[in-house]
C-alpha positions as protocol buffer text, in pm:
chain_id: "A"
residue {
  index: 1
  type: UNK
  ca { x: -1191 y: -3596 z: 172 }
}
residue {
  index: 2
  type: UNK
  ca { x: -997 y: -3715 z: -133 }
}
residue {
  index: 3
  type: UNK
  ca { x: -619 y: -3695 z: -165 }
}
residue {
  index: 4
  type: UNK
  ca { x: -444 y: -3711 z: -501 }
}
residue {
  index: 5
  type: UNK
  ca { x: -110 y: -3837 z: -366 }
}
residue {
  index: 6
  type: UNK
  ca { x: 44 y: -3976 z: -51 }
}
residue {
  index: 7
  type: UNK
  ca { x: 228 y: -3644 z: -18 }
}
residue {
  index: 8
  type: UNK
  ca { x: -105 y: -3460 z: 5 }
}
residue {
  index: 9
  type: UNK
  ca { x: -218 y: -3700 z: 275 }
}
residue {
  index: 10
  type: UNK
  ca { x: 111 y: -3671 z: 464 }
}
residue {
  index: 11
  type: UNK
  ca { x: 91 y: -3291 z: 457 }
}
residue {
  index: 12
  type: UNK
  ca { x: -264 y: -3303 z: 594 }
}
residue {
  index: 13
  type: UNK
  ca { x: -154 y: -3535 z: 876 }
}
residue {
  index: 14
  type: UNK
  ca { x: 128 y: -3292 z: 956 }
}
residue {
  index: 15
  type: UNK
  ca { x: -115 y: -2998 z: 956 }
}
residue {
  index: 16
  type: UNK
  ca { x: -376 y: -3172 z: 1173 }
}
residue {
  index: 17
  type: UNK
  ca { x: -144 y: -3337 z: 1426 }
}
residue {
  index: 18
  type: UNK
  ca { x: 153 y: -3101 z: 1447 }
}
residue {
  index: 19
  type: UNK
  ca { x: 384 y: -3393 z: 1374 }
}
residue {
  index: 20
  type: UNK
  ca { x: 661 y: -3363 z: 1114 }
}
residue {
  index: 21
  type: UNK
  ca { x: 706 y: -3623 z: 843 }
}
residue {
  index: 22
  type: UNK
  ca { x: 1061 y: -3759 z: 859 }
}
residue {
  index: 23
  type: UNK
  ca { x: 1154 y: -3833 z: 499 }
}
residue {
  index: 24
  type: UNK
  ca { x: 1457 y: -4039 z: 598 }
}
residue {
  index: 25
  type: UNK
  ca { x: 1443 y: -4296 z: 873 }
}
residue {
  index: 26
  type: UNK
  ca { x: 1763 y: -4257 z: 1071 }
}
residue {
  index: 27
  type: UNK
  ca { x: 1976 y: -4534 z: 1213 }
}
residue {
  index: 28
  type: UNK
  ca { x: 2190 y: -4505 z: 1519 }
}
residue {
  index: 29
  type: UNK
  ca { x: 2171 y: -4238 z: 1785 }
}
residue {
  index: 30
  type: UNK
  ca { x: 2167 y: -3932 z: 1559 }
}
residue {
  index: 31
  type: UNK
  ca { x: 1798 y: -3882 z: 1619 }
}
residue {
  index: 32
  type: UNK
  ca { x: 1753 y: -4070 z: 1945 }
}
residue {
  index: 33
  type: UNK
  ca { x: 1419 y: -3906 z: 2018 }
}
residue {
  index: 34
  type: UNK
  ca { x: 1267 y: -4060 z: 1705 }
}
residue {
  index: 35
  type: UNK
  ca { x: 1451 y: -4394 z: 1702 }
}
residue {
  index: 36
  type: UNK
  ca { x: 1397 y: -4488 z: 2066 }
}
residue {
  index: 37
  type: UNK
  ca { x: 1129 y: -4758 z: 2069 }
}
residue {
  index: 38
  type: UNK
  ca { x: 1076 y: -4699 z: 2442 }
}
residue {
  index: 39
  type: UNK
  ca { x: 990 y: -4332 z: 2388 }
}
residue {
  index: 40
  type: UNK
  ca { x: 624 y: -4269 z: 2456 }
}
residue {
  index: 41
  type: UNK
  ca { x: 428 y: -4148 z: 2156 }
}
residue {
  index: 42
  type: UNK
  ca { x: 330 y: -3818 z: 2316 }
}
residue {
  index: 43
  type: UNK
  ca { x: 698 y: -3715 z: 2315 }
}
residue {
  index: 44
  type: UNK
  ca { x: 755 y: -3790 z: 1946 }
}
residue {
  index: 45
  type: UNK
  ca { x: 767 y: -3489 z: 1717 }
}
residue {
  index: 46
  type: UNK
  ca { x: 764 y: -3672 z: 1385 }
}
residue {
  index: 47
  type: UNK
  ca { x: 657 y: -3983 z: 1199 }
}
residue {
  index: 48
  type: UNK
  ca { x: 829 y: -4207 z: 946 }
}
residue {
  index: 49
  type: UNK
  ca { x: 706 y: -4364 z: 625 }
}
residue {
  index: 50
  type: UNK
  ca { x: 670 y: -4691 z: 818 }
}
residue {
  index: 51
  type: UNK
  ca { x: 441 y: -4516 z: 1068 }
}
residue {
  index: 52
  type: UNK
  ca { x: 243 y: -4374 z: 775 }
}
residue {
  index: 53
  type: UNK
  ca { x: 195 y: -4723 z: 625 }
}
residue {
  index: 54
  type: UNK
  ca { x: 81 y: -4865 z: 961 }
}
residue {
  index: 55
  type: UNK
  ca { x: -163 y: -4574 z: 991 }
}
residue {
  index: 56
  type: UNK
  ca { x: -308 y: -4647 z: 645 }
}
residue {
  index: 57
  type: UNK
  ca { x: -370 y: -5015 z: 729 }
}
residue {
  index: 58
  type: UNK
  ca { x: -668 y: -4904 z: 939 }
}
residue {
  index: 59
  type: UNK
  ca { x: -871 y: -4775 z: 645 }
}
residue {
  index: 60
  type: UNK
  ca { x: -1016 y: -4863 z: 311 }
}
residue {
  index: 61
  type: UNK
  ca { x: -968 y: -4598 z: 42 }
}
residue {
  index: 62
  type: UNK
  ca { x: -1313 y: -4452 z: 103 }
}
residue {
  index: 63
  type: UNK
  ca { x: -1305 y: -4455 z: 483 }
}
residue {
  index: 64
  type: UNK
  ca { x: -983 y: -4263 z: 546 }
}
residue {
  index: 65
  type: UNK
  ca { x: -1005 y: -4023 z: 839 }
}
residue {
  index: 66
  type: UNK
  ca { x: -728 y: -3781 z: 927 }
}
residue {
  index: 67
  type: UNK
  ca { x: -685 y: -3756 z: 1304 }
}
residue {
  index: 68
  type: UNK
  ca { x: -701 y: -3410 z: 1457 }
}
residue {
  index: 69
  type: UNK
  ca { x: -439 y: -3483 z: 1720 }
}
residue {
  index: 70
  type: UNK
  ca { x: -110 y: -3669 z: 1746 }
}
residue {
  index: 71
  type: UNK
  ca { x: -232 y: -3911 z: 2014 }
}
residue {
  index: 72
  type: UNK
  ca { x: -501 y: -4048 z: 1783 }
}
residue {
  index: 73
  type: UNK
  ca { x: -250 y: -4083 z: 1499 }
}
residue {
  index: 74
  type: UNK
  ca { x: -18 y: -4289 z: 1723 }
}
residue {
  index: 75
  type: UNK
  ca { x: -309 y: -4507 z: 1841 }
}
residue {
  index: 76
  type: UNK
  ca { x: -390 y: -4586 z: 1478 }
}
residue {
  index: 77
  type: UNK
  ca { x: -22 y: -4657 z: 1400 }
}
residue {
  index: 78
  type: UNK
  ca { x: -13 y: -4910 z: 1686 }
}
residue {
  index: 79
  type: UNK
  ca { x: -340 y: -5065 z: 1576 }
}
residue {
  index: 80
  type: UNK
  ca { x: -208 y: -5091 z: 1218 }
}
residue {
  index: 81
  type: UNK
  ca { x: 100 y: -5279 z: 1341 }
}
residue {
  index: 82
  type: UNK
  ca { x: -132 y: -5555 z: 1463 }
}
residue {
  index: 83
  type: UNK
  ca { x: -335 y: -5586 z: 1143 }
}
């Protein structure tokens, strides 16, 4: 599957996982559910651009795979943080 832009890829991740892309990363407690680092991934309803970048670190351009569920996306985000 080939994506022309990051926006196309982000929209496909949203479609496949049910997660919402959060265009602005919020500071403070306004969006505690998304900014709480102790919150387990299965309770998160959206992902940030930082999460997206960590996700991408797992793949070369030709090997990109879009997860079909949120849990797999979050596993790849965590793995990307360690790359």
